[in-house]
Z-matrix of the N, CA and C atoms (Angstrom, degrees):
N
C 1 1.427
C 2 1.555 1 105.23
N 3 1.321 2 112.09 1 131.83
C 4 1.504 3 118.48 2 175.11
C 5 1.441 4 110.31 3 -120.17
N 6 1.333 5 116.20 4 155.93
C 7 1.498 6 123.72 5 177.40
C 8 1.481 7 105.97 6 -95.10
N 9 1.343 8 116.46 7 133.01
C 10 1.463 9 122.73 8 177.34
C 11 1.498 10 108.27 9 -126.07
N 12 1.311 11 118.33 10 167.25
C 13 1.483 12 122.72 11 175.19
C 14 1.534 13 108.74 12 -86.33
N 15 1.297 14 115.54 13 132.51
C 16 1.441 15 119.06 14 173.64
C 17 1.518 16 110.35 15 -62.05
N 18 1.359 17 119.35 16 131.79
C 19 1.479 18 119.16 17 178.58
C 20 1.442 19 115.52 18 -67.27
N 21 1.374 20 121.67 19 -15.85
C 22 1.433 21 126.93 20 177.48
C 23 1.495 22 115.42 21 -86.48
N 24 1.460 23 109.61 22 -61.29
C 25 1.475 24 113.18 23 -173.13
C 26 1.490 25 115.23 24 -109.86
N 27 1.322 26 115.75 25 -3.28
C 28 1.501 27 118.22 26 175.19
C 29 1.560 28 116.23 27 82.50
N 30 1.335 29 114.87 28 -5.23
C 31 1.464 30 116.53 29 178.11
C 32 1.545 31 110.53 30 -69.05
N 33 1.357 32 114.65 31 157.42
C 34 1.448 33 117.94 32 172.98
C 35 1.523 34 113.04 33 -74.27
N 36 1.353 35 114.68 34 137.08
C 37 1.471 36 119.99 35 -178.11
C 38 1.562 37 107.58 36 -147.06
N 39 1.300 38 116.92 37 152.13
C 40 1.466 39 121.25 38 -179.80
C 41 1.516 40 107.97 39 -66.39
N 42 1.299 41 116.62 40 142.78
C 43 1.497 42 118.95 41 173.52
C 44 1.476 43 113.07 42 -68.77
N 45 1.317 44 118.86 43 -6.71
C 46 1.484 45 123.58 44 -177.78
C 47 1.541 46 109.30 45 -99.63
N 48 1.321 47 118.22 46 -9.77
C 49 1.466 48 122.30 47 -179.74
C 50 1.490 49 111.16 48 -65.49
N 51 1.290 50 120.33 49 142.48
C 52 1.452 51 126.26 50 175.87
C 53 1.564 52 110.28 51 -73.93
N 54 1.347 53 113.21 52 -29.54
C 55 1.509 54 116.78 53 -179.10
C 56 1.556 55 105.68 54 -159.04
N 57 1.325 56 111.97 55 156.75
C 58 1.512 57 119.24 56 176.00
C 59 1.535 58 109.04 57 -65.11
N 60 1.318 59 119.39 58 127.78
C 61 1.453 60 121.49 59 176.50
C 62 1.467 61 110.74 60 -66.49
N 63 1.325 62 122.75 61 -24.65
C 64 1.453 63 123.49 62 -177.85
C 65 1.514 64 112.80 63 -77.86
N 66 1.324 65 116.10 64 -51.67
C 67 1.499 66 119.28 65 -171.77
C 68 1.511 67 113.61 66 -119.22
N 69 1.322 68 118.51 67 -5.45
C 70 1.467 69 121.11 68 176.84
C 71 1.515 70 115.46 69 81.77
N 72 1.249 71 118.41 70 2.17
C 73 1.467 72 122.61 71 172.97
C 74 1.511 73 114.18 72 -53.03
N 75 1.350 74 122.75 73 126.95
C 76 1.433 75 119.97 74 177.40
C 77 1.511 76 110.28 75 -66.55
N 78 1.332 77 114.67 76 139.54
C 79 1.465 78 125.11 77 175.50
C 80 1.514 79 112.17 78 -102.71
N 81 1.301 80 117.92 79 121.75
C 82 1.445 81 117.77 80 -177.27
C 83 1.545 82 108.74 81 -66.27
N 84 1.370 83 116.21 82 137.30
C 85 1.443 84 120.13 83 177.73
C 86 1.472 85 112.38 84 -57.93
N 87 1.357 86 118.73 85 131.51
C 88 1.448 87 121.36 86 175.94
C 89 1.544 88 111.40 87 73.73
N 90 1.295 89 117.39 88 25.81
C 91 1.508 90 119.34 89 -177.94
C 92 1.526 91 106.11 90 -62.41
N 93 1.319 92 117.36 91 138.48
C 94 1.420 93 117.43 92 174.41
C 95 1.537 94 114.39 93 -74.77
N 96 1.369 95 118.23 94 159.05
C 97 1.455 96 120.20 95 -173.19
C 98 1.553 97 106.10 96 -67.09
N 99 1.262 98 119.43 97 -16.88
C 100 1.440 99 119.02 98 176.40
C 101 1.511 100 113.35 99 -89.68
N 102 1.328 101 116.75 100 42.28
C 103 1.481 102 122.14 101 -173.93
C 104 1.525 103 106.72 102 -65.50
N 105 1.317 104 116.81 103 153.27
C 106 1.450 105 120.95 104 178.89
C 107 1.467 106 112.02 105 -59.44
N 108 1.276 107 118.20 106 144.31
C 109 1.468 108 123.44 107 178.87
C 110 1.472 109 113.87 108 -85.01
N 111 1.292 110 118.93 109 168.17
C 112 1.486 111 122.82 110 -179.00
C 113 1.484 112 109.65 111 -50.43
N 114 1.283 113 114.41 112 133.25
C 115 1.463 114 116.67 113 174.96
C 116 1.513 115 111.17 114 96.56
N 117 1.305 116 122.16 115 -13.35
C 118 1.404 117 123.67 116 179.62
C 119 1.593 118 107.68 117 -64.59
N 120 1.347 119 117.42 118 137.64
C 121 1.428 120 121.90 119 -178.07
C 122 1.564 121 115.87 120 -75.25
N 123 1.315 122 116.17 121 -20.85
C 124 1.445 123 120.78 122 -173.63
C 125 1.508 124 116.36 123 -89.22
N 126 1.328 125 119.51 124 17.00
C 127 1.425 126 122.04 125 -179.32
C 128 1.525 127 112.87 126 -113.83
N 129 1.285 128 116.23 127 22.31
C 130 1.498 129 120.93 128 -179.43
C 131 1.491 130 114.70 129 81.06
N 132 1.312 131 118.27 130 11.10
C 133 1.487 132 120.47 131 177.10
C 134 1.521 133 105.99 132 -91.17
N 135 1.277 134 120.68 133 121.72
C 136 1.445 135 120.38 134 175.41
C 137 1.573 136 114.73 135 -54.42
N 138 1.243 137 119.07 136 142.71
C 139 1.469 138 123.69 137 -169.79
C 140 1.518 139 109.94 138 -56.17
N 141 1.297 140 120.23 139 -36.88
C 142 1.485 141 123.40 140 179.56
C 143 1.504 142 112.87 141 -70.11
N 144 1.327 143 117.94 142 -12.85
C 145 1.420 144 121.15 143 176.62
C 146 1.529 145 117.03 144 -102.51
N 147 1.305 146 114.47 145 6.52
C 148 1.531 147 120.07 146 179.64
C 149 1.569 148 105.15 147 -72.38
N 150 1.272 149 111.91 148 153.76
C 151 1.467 150 118.06 149 -178.42
C 152 1.489 151 112.50 150 -56.01
N 153 1.307 152 118.28 151 -46.99
C 154 1.463 153 122.38 152 179.25
C 155 1.584 154 112.38 153 -61.08
N 156 1.319 155 114.41 154 -41.34
C 157 1.486 156 118.21 155 179.26
C 158 1.538 157 109.22 156 -64.57
N 159 1.281 158 115.25 157 -43.67
C 160 1.496 159 118.89 158 -177.14
C 161 1.495 160 109.49 159 -64.83
N 162 1.387 161 117.71 160 -44.69
C 163 1.438 162 119.18 161 -176.64
C 164 1.537 163 113.65 162 -71.17
N 165 1.340 164 112.88 163 -18.83
C 166 1.522 165 117.75 164 177.19
C 167 1.568 166 106.42 165 -75.36
N 168 1.313 167 118.23 166 -29.99
C 169 1.454 168 119.36 167 179.84
C 170 1.539 169 118.35 168 -96.43
N 171 1.357 170 117.43 169 -26.02
C 172 1.417 171 122.46 170 -179.13
C 173 1.516 172 111.67 171 -132.41
N 174 1.356 173 115.15 172 121.89
C 175 1.466 174 115.79 173 -179.79
C 176 1.525 175 109.23 174 -71.80
N 177 1.341 176 116.61 175 150.61
C 178 1.489 177 119.67 176 -176.30
C 179 1.464 178 108.60 177 -74.29
N 180 1.324 179 116.05 178 147.40
C 181 1.513 180 123.02 179 176.36
C 182 1.526 181 105.70 180 -90.73
N 183 1.296 182 117.13 181 131.36
C 184 1.453 183 119.74 182 -176.50
C 185 1.556 184 110.84 183 -132.35
N 186 1.281 185 119.72 184 -20.89
C 187 1.466 186 118.51 185 -167.42
C 188 1.588 187 115.91 186 -94.68
N 189 1.344 188 116.13 187 -17.69
C 190 1.458 189 118.88 188 -174.26
C 191 1.538 190 115.76 189 -109.33
N 192 1.292 191 116.36 190 6.60
C 193 1.461 192 119.14 191 -172.76
C 194 1.581 193 107.46 192 -92.12
N 195 1.289 194 118.72 193 118.00
C 196 1.461 195 121.99 194 177.85
C 197 1.563 196 109.91 195 -63.52
N 198 1.276 197 115.18 196 150.21
C 199 1.462 198 121.83 197 -177.99
C 200 1.492 199 114.38 198 -57.25
N 201 1.365 200 115.95 199 -40.65
C 202 1.461 201 117.85 200 -179.51
C 203 1.551 202 113.47 201 -67.68
N 204 1.292 203 118.03 202 -23.13
C 205 1.444 204 121.34 203 174.83
C 206 1.558 205 111.23 204 -85.19
N 207 1.317 206 115.00 205 -39.93
C 208 1.466 207 121.40 206 -176.77
C 209 1.499 208 110.82 207 -61.65
N 210 1.366 209 118.42 208 -31.47
C 211 1.471 210 120.69 209 -177.17
C 212 1.566 211 108.60 210 -71.54
N 213 1.303 212 122.30 211 -12.84
C 214 1.422 213 125.06 212 177.78
C 215 1.528 214 110.69 213 -83.39
N 216 1.325 215 118.72 214 -7.31
C 217 1.432 216 120.19 215 -176.96
C 218 1.518 217 111.51 216 -98.23
N 219 1.329 218 112.85 217 134.22
C 220 1.525 219 119.57 218 176.93
C 221 1.531 220 111.68 219 -64.37
N 222 1.242 221 115.95 220 149.41
C 223 1.526 222 118.82 221 176.11
C 224 1.518 223 110.29 222 -65.65
N 225 1.321 224 119.27 223 -18.47
C 226 1.463 225 119.60 224 176.58
C 227 1.575 226 112.71 225 -82.87
N 228 1.341 227 115.53 226 -5.49
C 229 1.499 228 117.82 227 179.45
C 230 1.585 229 110.02 228 -105.10
N 231 1.322 230 112.30 229 153.91
C 232 1.466 231 121.47 230 168.95
C 233 1.518 232 108.68 231 -121.59
N 234 1.319 233 117.47 232 142.66
C 235 1.441 234 121.47 233 -177.97
C 236 1.550 235 105.97 234 -87.14
N 237 1.353 236 116.07 235 126.70
C 238 1.451 237 122.05 236 178.61
C 239 1.529 238 114.53 237 -102.07
N 240 1.309 239 115.38 238 -24.92
C 241 1.497 240 119.82 239 -176.99
C 242 1.451 241 108.16 240 -156.60
N 243 1.355 242 115.80 241 136.55
C 244 1.460 243 122.35 242 -178.99
C 245 1.499 244 106.97 243 -144.88
N 246 1.318 245 117.78 244 134.47
C 247 1.524 246 122.32 245 176.88
C 248 1.500 247 108.67 246 -151.54
N 249 1.371 248 115.30 247 134.88
C 250 1.428 249 120.34 248 167.97
C 251 1.495 250 108.30 249 -75.84
N 252 1.300 251 118.22 250 140.65
C 253 1.433 252 123.47 251 175.41
C 254 1.479 253 111.53 252 -123.51
N 255 1.382 254 114.07 253 44.71
C 256 1.500 255 118.47 254 -174.62
C 257 1.513 256 110.00 255 -69.20
N 258 1.302 257 113.91 256 146.54
C 259 1.477 258 119.59 257 177.98
C 260 1.517 259 105.76 258 -125.45
N 261 1.380 260 113.29 259 148.58
C 262 1.496 261 119.49 260 176.49
C 263 1.485 262 108.88 261 -93.73
N 264 1.295 263 116.00 262 160.10
C 265 1.454 264 119.12 263 174.99
C 266 1.454 265 114.46 264 -78.09
N 267 1.310 266 116.39 265 169.02
C 268 1.455 267 124.37 266 179.45
C 269 1.549 268 112.38 267 -69.74
N 270 1.259 269 118.32 268 170.35
C 271 1.499 270 126.29 269 175.52
C 272 1.514 271 109.62 270 53.82
N 273 1.320 272 119.38 271 39.81
C 274 1.459 273 119.49 272 175.20
C 275 1.483 274 114.78 273 75.80
N 276 1.274 275 121.97 274 4.55
C 277 1.432 276 121.93 275 -173.80
C 278 1.538 277 110.81 276 -61.96
N 279 1.347 278 118.82 277 130.06
C 280 1.462 279 121.12 278 -175.07
C 281 1.520 280 110.95 279 -80.12
N 282 1.311 281 116.61 280 -9.62
C 283 1.473 282 120.19 281 179.42
C 284 1.513 283 111.04 282 -67.22
N 285 1.312 284 115.32 283 135.05
C 286 1.511 285 119.20 284 -177.90
C 287 1.573 286 106.16 285 -132.99
N 288 1.352 287 112.24 286 144.30
C 289 1.385 288 115.64 287 175.84
C 290 1.549 289 109.70 288 -90.12
N 291 1.351 290 114.87 289 134.46
C 292 1.487 291 115.93 290 -178.42
C 293 1.530 292 107.93 291 -85.04
N 294 1.311 293 118.93 292 108.99
C 295 1.394 294 123.87 293 -178.41
C 296 1.579 295 108.25 294 -130.42
N 297 1.331 296 115.27 295 153.61
C 298 1.433 297 120.03 296 -179.13
C 299 1.463 298 113.18 297 -152.48
N 300 1.385 299 117.18 298 162.56
C 301 1.390 300 124.42 299 172.64
C 302 1.536 301 106.71 300 -134.52
N 303 1.316 302 114.67 301 142.52
C 304 1.467 303 120.80 302 -176.20
C 305 1.462 304 109.61 303 -141.81
N 306 1.387 305 117.16 304 139.66
C 307 1.453 306 121.05 305 170.17
C 308 1.536 307 108.18 306 -114.72
N 309 1.315 308 115.36 307 130.34
C 310 1.437 309 120.47 308 -179.81
C 311 1.584 310 105.97 309 -115.58
N 312 1.305 311 115.18 310 -177.93
C 313 1.460 312 118.31 311 178.20
C 314 1.438 313 111.77 312 -70.48
N 315 1.346 314 120.94 313 -7.66
C 316 1.498 315 122.43 314 -179.59
C 317 1.522 316 113.39 315 -119.93
N 318 1.339 317 118.78 316 -26.07
C 319 1.440 318 118.78 317 -169.36
C 320 1.517 319 113.63 318 -159.06
N 321 1.385 320 116.36 319 168.60
C 322 1.388 321 121.78 320 165.06
C 323 1.571 322 108.61 321 -100.64
N 324 1.251 323 117.59 322 125.59
C 325 1.411 324 119.88 323 -179.41
C 326 1.536 325 108.01 324 -116.95
N 327 1.314 326 117.02 325 150.32
C 328 1.442 327 117.05 326 -178.84
C 329 1.562 328 109.99 327 -155.12
N 330 1.335 329 114.57 328 153.47
C 331 1.421 330 125.22 329 165.06
C 332 1.514 331 108.01 330 -132.28
N 333 1.275 332 117.31 331 103.80
C 334 1.473 333 122.00 332 -164.06
C 335 1.488 334 110.87 333 -156.85
N 336 1.352 335 113.35 334 173.40
C 337 1.465 336 122.15 335 168.28
C 338 1.541 337 107.69 336 -80.88
N 339 1.371 338 114.79 337 122.86
C 340 1.406 339 119.47 338 178.09
C 341 1.526 340 110.55 339 -110.26
N 342 1.323 341 113.58 340 133.36
C 343 1.483 342 118.66 341 178.44
C 344 1.538 343 109.58 342 -68.65
N 345 1.314 344 115.84 343 119.89
C 346 1.469 345 121.49 344 -179.68
C 347 1.564 346 108.40 345 -84.06
N 348 1.255 347 119.20 346 -27.79
C 349 1.453 348 124.58 347 -179.52
C 350 1.520 349 108.22 348 -137.93
N 351 1.351 350 118.71 349 156.30
C 352 1.451 351 121.24 350 -178.09
C 353 1.442 352 111.41 351 -96.72
N 354 1.328 353 118.45 352 169.78
C 355 1.434 354 124.74 353 173.34
C 356 1.535 355 110.99 354 103.86
N 357 1.293 356 112.36 355 -175.42
C 358 1.496 357 121.94 356 -176.81
C 359 1.506 358 112.36 357 -60.70
N 360 1.345 359 115.33 358 -36.07
C 361 1.451 360 117.63 359 -176.92
C 362 1.513 361 111.09 360 -110.03
N 363 1.289 362 116.42 361 49.99
C 364 1.475 363 121.07 362 -177.47
C 365 1.551 364 109.14 363 -66.18
N 366 1.360 365 112.21 364 144.96
C 367 1.434 366 118.36 365 176.02
C 368 1.625 367 107.10 366 -97.19
N 369 1.297 368 117.98 367 141.51
C 370 1.400 369 123.75 368 -174.32
C 371 1.561 370 112.63 369 -120.15
N 372 1.265 371 115.07 370 148.14
C 373 1.505 372 119.12 371 174.98
C 374 1.485 373 108.21 372 -142.75
N 375 1.333 374 114.14 373 146.18
C 376 1.492 375 119.44 374 177.61
C 377 1.526 376 108.85 375 -73.33
N 378 1.274 377 117.69 376 133.85
C 379 1.430 378 125.13 377 -179.60
C 380 1.494 379 114.78 378 -149.12
N 381 1.251 380 114.35 379 152.76
C 382 1.508 381 123.36 380 174.98
C 383 1.487 382 107.14 381 -123.74
N 384 1.352 383 116.57 382 148.14
C 385 1.456 384 120.18 383 176.68
C 386 1.466 385 110.15 384 176.41
N 387 1.389 386 114.87 385 -175.22
C 388 1.428 387 120.03 386 177.97
C 389 1.521 388 107.81 387 -151.60
N 390 1.278 389 112.73 388 157.04
C 391 1.510 390 123.78 389 -179.44
C 392 1.506 391 107.03 390 -129.17
N 393 1.266 392 121.53 391 122.47
C 394 1.496 393 124.49 392 172.25
C 395 1.512 394 109.57 393 -56.37
N 396 1.343 395 117.94 394 132.47
C 397 1.438 396 120.97 395 175.54
C 398 1.473 397 115.36 396 -52.82
N 399 1.342 398 116.50 397 -39.37
C 400 1.433 399 122.40 398 -173.92
C 401 1.556 400 111.61 399 -68.90
N 402 1.342 401 115.03 400 -15.04
C 403 1.515 402 118.27 401 -178.39
C 404 1.491 403 111.32 402 -99.81
N 405 1.345 404 121.42 403 -7.82
C 406 1.439 405 121.08 404 178.71
C 407 1.540 406 113.12 405 -73.97
N 408 1.327 407 113.42 406 127.54
C 409 1.460 408 122.11 407 -177.57
C 410 1.563 409 113.79 408 -107.55
N 411 1.323 410 116.26 409 -21.50
C 412 1.471 411 118.71 410 -172.87
C 413 1.542 412 107.67 411 -155.46
N 414 1.297 413 116.60 412 140.68
C 415 1.475 414 123.62 413 170.09
C 416 1.524 415 106.58 414 -131.42
N 417 1.360 416 115.69 415 126.14
C 418 1.487 417 120.21 416 -174.00
C 419 1.467 418 109.22 417 -145.18
N 420 1.354 419 110.75 418 175.91
C 421 1.554 420 116.94 419 -177.16
C 422 1.556 421 108.00 420 -141.39
N 423 1.254 422 114.35 421 142.49
C 424 1.433 423 120.88 422 170.02
C 425 1.529 424 107.47 423 -117.45
N 426 1.258 425 121.61 424 144.34
C 427 1.406 426 124.84 425 -170.10
C 428 1.513 427 115.77 426 -65.75
N 429 1.340 428 113.89 427 -63.75
C 430 1.459 429 113.22 428 -170.69
C 431 1.564 430 110.71 429 -143.33
N 432 1.290 431 113.09 430 148.45
C 433 1.437 432 122.31 431 168.13
C 434 1.465 433 108.45 432 -147.99
N 435 1.306 434 120.59 433 179.97
C 436 1.459 435 121.07 434 179.20
C 437 1.585 436 106.21 435 -126.56
N 438 1.362 437 109.06 436 130.54
C 439 1.433 438 116.89 437 -175.88
C 440 1.580 439 107.58 438 -116.93
N 441 1.270 440 117.42 439 134.76
C 442 1.507 441 116.78 440 175.55
C 443 1.497 442 109.23 441 -59.27
N 444 1.342 443 114.38 442 132.29
C 445 1.422 444 123.18 443 -176.37
C 446 1.493 445 112.94 444 -92.64
N 447 1.266 446 118.49 445 -179.20
C 448 1.406 447 123.49 446 176.54
C 449 1.560 448 110.73 447 -77.87
N 450 1.346 449 114.90 448 -15.52
C 451 1.492 450 116.48 449 -178.20
C 452 1.589 451 105.47 450 -101.71
N 453 1.353 452 114.47 451 -142.56
C 454 1.463 453 118.94 452 -173.90
C 455 1.492 454 116.37 453 -89.46
N 456 1.320 455 115.31 454 -13.74
C 457 1.491 456 118.11 455 -172.80
C 458 1.536 457 109.84 456 -129.43
N 459 1.296 458 118.81 457 159.00
C 460 1.403 459 122.83 458 179.20
C 461 1.540 460 110.38 459 -73.50
N 462 1.337 461 114.64 460 160.56
C 463 1.421 462 123.13 461 179.11
C 464 1.532 463 109.95 462 -118.75
N 465 1.334 464 118.05 463 142.83
C 466 1.363 465 121.65 464 -178.90
C 467 1.566 466 108.72 465 -74.50
N 468 1.327 467 114.58 466 141.43
C 469 1.488 468 119.72 467 -179.31
C 470 1.542 469 107.70 468 -139.38
N 471 1.264 470 116.90 469 155.61
C 472 1.435 471 125.89 470 168.31
C 473 1.519 472 108.47 471 -103.90
N 474 1.348 473 120.59 472 159.97
C 475 1.405 474 120.99 473 -179.21
C 476 1.563 475 110.72 474 -123.56
N 477 1.340 476 113.37 475 137.95
C 478 1.415 477 123.75 476 174.26
C 479 1.588 478 104.27 477 -107.55
N 480 1.317 479 114.45 478 115.60
C 481 1.454 480 120.00 479 -179.00
C 482 1.474 481 110.32 480 -101.34
N 483 1.290 482 119.98 481 127.63
C 484 1.467 483 123.77 482 175.76
C 485 1.594 484 106.57 483 -122.37
N 486 1.333 485 112.79 484 122.30
C 487 1.455 486 120.46 485 177.70
C 488 1.491 487 109.46 486 -106.02
N 489 1.371 488 115.82 487 141.93
C 490 1.442 489 120.68 488 -179.75
C 491 1.557 490 106.61 489 -146.11
N 492 1.271 491 115.44 490 178.04
C 493 1.501 492 119.42 491 -179.95
C 494 1.460 493 109.31 492 -64.13
N 495 1.326 494 121.29 493 -19.49
C 496 1.437 495 123.24 494 179.86
C 497 1.577 496 115.54 495 -92.41
N 498 1.354 497 113.48 496 4.08
C 499 1.469 498 118.07 497 -177.62
C 500 1.463 499 110.84 498 124.61
N 501 1.392 500 117.76 499 -153.89
C 502 1.405 501 121.30 500 175.86
C 503 1.463 502 112.90 501 -136.49
N 504 1.408 503 117.82 502 158.88
C 505 1.410 504 121.78 503 172.28
C 506 1.459 505 106.07 504 -130.45
N 507 1.359 506 116.32 505 148.69
C 508 1.481 507 119.51 506 175.77
C 509 1.472 508 106.98 507 -126.06
N 510 1.392 509 113.46 508 113.01
C 511 1.436 510 122.70 509 -175.29
C 512 1.494 511 109.17 510 -93.24
N 513 1.397 512 115.19 511 126.39
C 514 1.503 513 118.76 512 175.81
C 515 1.500 514 111.05 513 -81.84
N 516 1.310 515 115.61 514 131.83
C 517 1.477 516 121.73 515 179.42
C 518 1.525 517 108.20 516 -129.59
N 519 1.345 518 114.84 517 149.53
C 520 1.445 519 116.49 518 -172.26
C 521 1.506 520 117.29 519 -70.43
N 522 1.290 521 119.80 520 -24.09
C 523 1.469 522 120.41 521 -177.97
C 524 1.528 523 108.18 522 -138.93
N 525 1.331 524 113.02 523 161.06
C 526 1.430 525 123.21 524 175.30
C 527 1.561 526 109.06 525 -62.88
N 528 1.306 527 115.10 526 -36.25
C 529 1.505 528 119.53 527 -177.77
C 530 1.527 529 108.33 528 -65.06
N 531 1.316 530 122.40 529 -40.10
C 532 1.440 531 121.01 530 176.95
C 533 1.507 532 112.48 531 -61.35
N 534 1.332 533 117.78 532 -39.35
C 535 1.432 534 123.02 533 -176.09
C 536 1.546 535 105.90 534 -72.20
N 537 1.286 536 122.11 535 -45.59
C 538 1.425 537 126.42 536 178.78
C 539 1.503 538 111.83 537 -55.28
N 540 1.329 539 115.18 538 -49.03
C 541 1.461 540 122.49 539 -178.32
C 542 1.560 541 109.75 540 -61.69
N 543 1.270 542 119.16 541 -50.31
C 544 1.543 543 121.64 542 178.03
C 545 1.497 544 110.73 543 -63.66
N 546 1.304 545 117.98 544 -43.72
C 547 1.439 546 123.49 545 179.82
C 548 1.521 547 110.99 546 -59.25
N 549 1.312 548 116.28 547 -49.13
C 550 1.503 549 120.60 548 -177.38
C 551 1.497 550 108.28 549 -65.37
N 552 1.299 551 120.84 550 -40.45
C 553 1.418 552 120.64 551 178.51
C 554 1.546 553 112.55 552 -62.81
N 555 1.296 554 115.17 553 -49.46
C 556 1.487 555 119.85 554 175.20
C 557 1.453 556 110.98 555 -54.83
N 558 1.338 557 122.44 556 -47.14
C 559 1.439 558 123.83 557 -176.99
C 560 1.557 559 108.59 558 -62.78
N 561 1.346 560 116.88 559 -37.97
C 562 1.432 561 116.98 560 -179.99
C 563 1.575 562 113.05 561 -67.93
N 564 1.338 563 114.47 562 -34.48
C 565 1.512 564 119.05 563 174.17
C 566 1.480 565 110.62 564 -66.11
N 567 1.308 566 117.38 565 -48.78
C 568 1.452 567 124.53 566 -171.34
C 569 1.574 568 111.27 567 -75.04
N 570 1.259 569 117.80 568 -28.88
C 571 1.546 570 119.68 569 -168.60
C 572 1.548 571 107.26 570 -134.82
N 573 1.339 572 116.64 571 72.31
C 574 1.474 573 118.48 572 179.72
C 575 1.573 574 110.39 573 -65.53
N 576 1.254 575 111.39 574 147.32
C 577 1.474 576 118.88 575 179.78
C 578 1.486 577 112.67 576 -104.93
């Protein structure tokens, strides 16, 4: 067993792994230890999603990323977009959940409330994860739902839906403006003009 660099996020992974445990990128069986590095065009990553192509279109974000979040980023990645999507509880509760969404040169990472079911009475759960950019097939928005808040009543939320080859996630965000901003950025990354 040899350790190779993941072609998506650059983290070390066994050459026998089916997929990278960090970002979910499929690892070719029997990959040589000289596997292509992040941004290489010959690993099934579309040219517009290579690290160099993304950095040519989007300057890296460096000044707003808290240290505890920055330590989760591989040295092979650059952060292109970061936004807190904190929500406050109902009934005027000052308590807020610290949630965020981030786009790097390799993936979309999040720590947020995820809709477990769809519809007006969706159930939510706090979750963290990431989706490789090369696996995203759809980014969409639904206007409103209600999420149980930290206080006595639910709070209105909008949903950012991201579909990939591994399924879909629906991230609850406090305002339509948050969803539109994240959706437009992801669309610009995924569909260059």
